[in-house]
N, C-alpha and C positions, 0 to 999 in steps of 0.2 A: 538589191535584191528588191525583186517587185512583189508591191505588198498585195496580197491576196484577200478578198473580202470574204472568202471562207474561212481564213486562217482560226478565225476563235473558236468556231464550230470544230473543225479538224480537232483544237487542242483540249476542247471539254470531251471529244467523243475519245481520243485518248487515255484519259484524266478516268475516264467511267470505265473503260475496259480492265482498267489494270484488275489484279484479283482484289477480291475486298480484305480478305486479311491483311494485305499490304496497306489499304486506305485506312484500315483499323489502326494498323501499326504505328501510322502517322500521328493517326489522331493520338492514340494512348503516349507516345512519346512525346507529345506538346501539353497532354495535360501531364506528364511526370515532370517537366522542366518550370511548369506552372505551380506545381504543389509540392515542392521538393523542400520547404524547410522542415518539414516533418517526415521523416523515415522510419517504416517498422521492416524489421529485417528478421523471416522465420527462419531461424535454425532449428528444426525438429532433431536432425543427428544430434543437437548438442544439447537439446530439451530445454530450447529459451526461444525468449524474442527479443531483439535487441532494438532500442529507440533511441533514433539521433532528433536533436532538435537544431535548424542550420548548421548542418554538417558535426556536431558536438554532440558526440556519445552522452546521454542523459542517462538510461539505466535498461535494467533487461528485465524480463518478466520469467523466472528459472524456474522448472519442474524438475530437477534430479530427482533420481531414486535414493539419494542417501540424506533428503530432509522430510519431513513429516507434511509438507503442506507446500503449495507454490507460493510464490514470494516475489516482489521486487525489487531486486538485489544487482549491483550496490546503487546506492542513488547520489548522483554526481552534483553539486552544487555548479552556476551559470560560471563561476570563478575556478571552476576545473577542480576542487577537493570532493572527496568521499565525505558526505554526512551520516552515513551507515556505518555501523562496528564492522569488521573484516571477520574475527570470529564468528563461526568455526569454519567458515569458507575460504577465508585469505587471512589467519591471523594476521596482525601487525607489532611489532614491539610497543609496549605499554598499556598495551589497552587490557581490559578484564576478560577473561576465561568463563566469566559463570554464566549461569542461564542459556545451555548449549540451541535452545527451543527459539532462542529471540533471534531471528535472522531477518533482515531487511524491512520492509515495511509489508505487513500481514491483517488478515481478518480470520479470526477462530474464537471457541470460548471452551473455558475449563470444566463445561459441568452439561455434556446433551447425552440425555438419556443415560446418566451415569458414568458416561467417558469422558476423559480428561481428552481433546483434542489441544489444548493449550498448551502443554508441559511436554508432549510426546519429541523424544529424540533420538539420537542413536545411544546416549545415556541412560534410557532406562532399561533394567535388568529384563531379561528373557523373559524370566519367571515373574514379571509384573504388567507385562503389554498388554493382558488383556483387559487391563484397566483403561486403556490408554484409544482415541481413535485416531484415523488417518485423514489427509484430505489427499486426493488424487486426481491429476488433471486426465481432463478424459480428451476435450478435442478444443482447437481454435474454430471458430466459427465467422469471427469476419476481422480482416484488417485493411484500414483504410486509412489514406494519408490524405489530407488535407490543409490548404494554404496555412490555416490559422489552428488546425488541430490535429492529432492524429487516434484513431480508433482501435482498440483489441478489445472483441468480442470471445470470452473462452466459455468453457464448461468444466466443472468439479463435481467432483463425489467427494461424500462426507460417510465415511464407514467403519465400519465394526473391526474388530479384531479378526474376524472370520470375513473381512470383504464383502460382506451385505450393506449395501448402500442404506442410510438412513435418511440422509437428504441430500438432494440436488442443487450444485449452485451454478446459476449464471451470474458471470460478473462481468461487466461493462468498466474498461479501463478509458477515459479520457486524457490526453497530453496536452498541457500548454505550455508558451515560453516565448520569452523574450529577451530580450541581453540581459537582464538583472534576476531574471524570473524563471522560475520552474513551477509549473502544477500538476496532481493528477487529480483526477473524482474517479471515485471508486464505486458503483453502483451495484447493489449485490443483492440478487432474486434468490431467495432458500426456498426449495419445494419439499414439504413431508414427503416421503415414498411411500412405505405399506404401512406402517405403521405410527401413533402417536407420536409426536417427538417436542417433550419438555428440554428445553433450556432453565435449567433450577440455577437458583440466584448465586453466583460466582463472582469473587473479584477480578478472575482472569479471565481478560477480553476487554474488548473485542478486535478494535482498529487498531492498531500498533505500529511503532517501530523502533528498533534499538537504534540509538545514535552513535555515533563517533567521539569518543575520549574528552574532547573539547566542551560537549553541551552535557557532559556530567555536572553536580554540584560540587563544588570542592567538601570533601569530607575528613575528619581525623580520629573517625570509629568506625571499627568493624559493623556490618550488621546481617542476620541470619533472616532468610525470608522462609516462608512456609507456604507450597505449595498446595493444590486440592488434597494430595492423598497424604498431606503430612509430610513430603520430603523436603526436609532443610537444605538450602543453597545460602551459604556464605560469602558476602561481598567485601572483601577485605580490605584493608587500609592501602591506601596506593600515594603513588608522586602524584603530587596534585600539579605541579606544571605546566600552564596550559588548558588547566581544568578552571572552566568558569561562566557554566553553563546559568541561564535564570529562567525560569516560567514564570509566564504572566496570561491572566485571563481575562476572559470578556468581562468578569465581576471586578476586576482591579484587584485580585489575590495576588500574589506571588511568592516565587519561590516553593518551598517545600509545602508551604500552606496549600497551596493550588489540590494535592493530593485530598480525595475522599470530596470535595467541593462540586456542585452541580456548575456548569459553563457552556457556552455554546461553541464558544471556540478559545481554544489556548495555542503562544507562543512561547516557543521554545529558543532563546537566543545565546550566540557565544561568539566570539572572535576565534576566527579557524585559521592558520594558515596567513596570519595578518589582516583577513579579509571579516568585517561585523557581517554575520550570516543569522536569519532568523527562519526557523520552521516551524509553521502552521497547520492545526490538527482543527476542520470544522466539522460541526455537527450539523446534522440538517433538518429542519421541525419535522418535517414527516416521519423522522426516523422513532421507532418505540421507546419511550424512555427519554426523549427529548426535554428540557437539556440534559444531556448524558454527564453521568459522574466521569471525573477524570481519576486513573489508576494510573498517575504520574510519577516516576520515581526518580532521587538523585543521582541515582547510577547508572542513568542512559535509557531507562524503559519510558517511551511517552506512549501514555493509550487513553481511547475514548471507549468508557465500558457502560454501554446502555442497559446493559441487561442487569448487570449488576448493581443491588441497590444497598444491600441488607446490610456487609460489615462498614459501606461508606458513610450509611446513617447510622452508624452504632444503633443498627436494629431498629430502628423507627419506621422505615419503609421495606418491602421486599416485594420481587416479583420473580416469579415462575413461569417462564413465557411459554407458551405452548402454540402447537402445530397441531392439526388433524392431519389424516392421511388425505394427499394432496393439496393442502391448502398452503398459501403462499406467505411471504411477508419478504421486505426490501427495505435495504437499509443502505444511505447515501454517504458520502466520506469526501471532504477535499482535504489534500495535502499539500503545502506548499512549502517552494524553498524562496527565499530574499535573500542575494547577496549585494553588498555595497552600503548596507543602514540594517537596522534595526526596524522590523516592522512597529507602526505607530497604533494604536488603539483605533485613529480614525480609517487606517489602510485597512485595517482588521473587518471594521464593519463594512465598509465598502465589499471586501471580499465576501462579508456575508450573504450582504444584500445581495448579491448577482451569481450565489450559489443558488441555482432554481432543480 
């Protein structure tokens, strides 16, 4: 074929003549190929967003009608095992069925303008519902997949029993991961609506996960825990086979002694399904009440509580945090899952230092 010196210009003209949507589609397809390590799938009919890292399912942001707050559930380790308790959404044999409000990884509080947002669940009798608040998903503002992280931004409303909003929450989730590592940053901006909002000092809060059975501490005694409204919940004695969880704080405190102490981070480590796995929660220096007190229980509740101080300090400190109408406050936390080995203090200091 004889070469025509006008051929390159003809080809360029043909390309430019293609519909703009087609050319944009080609570019979008290329970007998707380059940024495919993190994939966020919005499933509004199922009230959730699924998050995948390197084609492996990691977690879902869920907001079903039968739980009283949006949560991340379940959370799956890089080795493929759930680190969250199944009950009440997907009960598993041999796990505890106490505290039905403790689902997945969540953020809420036990006393906001006299309402208990922490303990609300299907288990609350109808005649007592007027003492509890609900957090309801409003909208997804942004979903973005990058090569080294994924972003989900959502809006929620903190509601009184009559559905009047007292707080607007704007939460940004940033998902990270590699072969043996998963992490979620959650940045929470709370805005008071038309009335003053008081977070009355309370032990029930603030950023928490309810873990799989292996992360609990072995115990041969039943325990009874009282919520903010005086309701008792009994954690009964159970078979301790495979139960080997151990807390460790940035201050070098271990086990059950972590409860009621301040620290900038805490790890919870266990062998699960023959894999060494560490979970970690990291507080942020800009958070109110930093370094946080830890409401970390041996039965699997692992929680950082920046606003509750009175019970942890045995009355020496108290914080009743207040927002005036239109005023805002921001909380920042990082949650980490490490498979293959237990996180060391040195690794945790590095994590803390990179949490900006």
